[in-house]
C-alpha positions, 0 to 999 in steps of 0.5 A: 867817770871823770878823768885827768890827763897826766904826762909822765916821762920815764926811762927808755928801759922802763918804757920797753918793759911796759911795751913787753908787758902789754904784749906778753899779757895781752893788754889792749893799751899801755893805759890799761896796763898802767891803770891796772898796775896802779890800782893793784899797787894802791890796793897793796898800800891800803892793805899795808896801811891797815896792817900797820894800824892793826899792829899799832892797836895791838901794841897799844893793847899790850901797853895798857895791859891787854883787855883784862879778860884773864890769863887762862881760858877759864878766867877769860870765860868767867870774865866774859860771862860776868860782862854778859851778865852785867850788860843784861842787867843794865840793858834788858833786866827791866823787860822781865 
């Protein structure tokens, strides 16, 4: 895997905390500790972005009136059955 070199100036207090964490959690090097910390934060950011996009999709569905499947359980089931019947007729009925 290719890599890039960066130079990072940090406050002395943060550097001491990194050294403490390296020792406390038995990382072989500061690079290993920082790499794992960055990877974890990036994973959190991806999850946060996914959640934000999902909430936006929920808002869009609500704003457009939902999926139009019905209000009650029986209405939803009836509408889904009708959709299934329509799909069958359009896609598979010619096979029988």
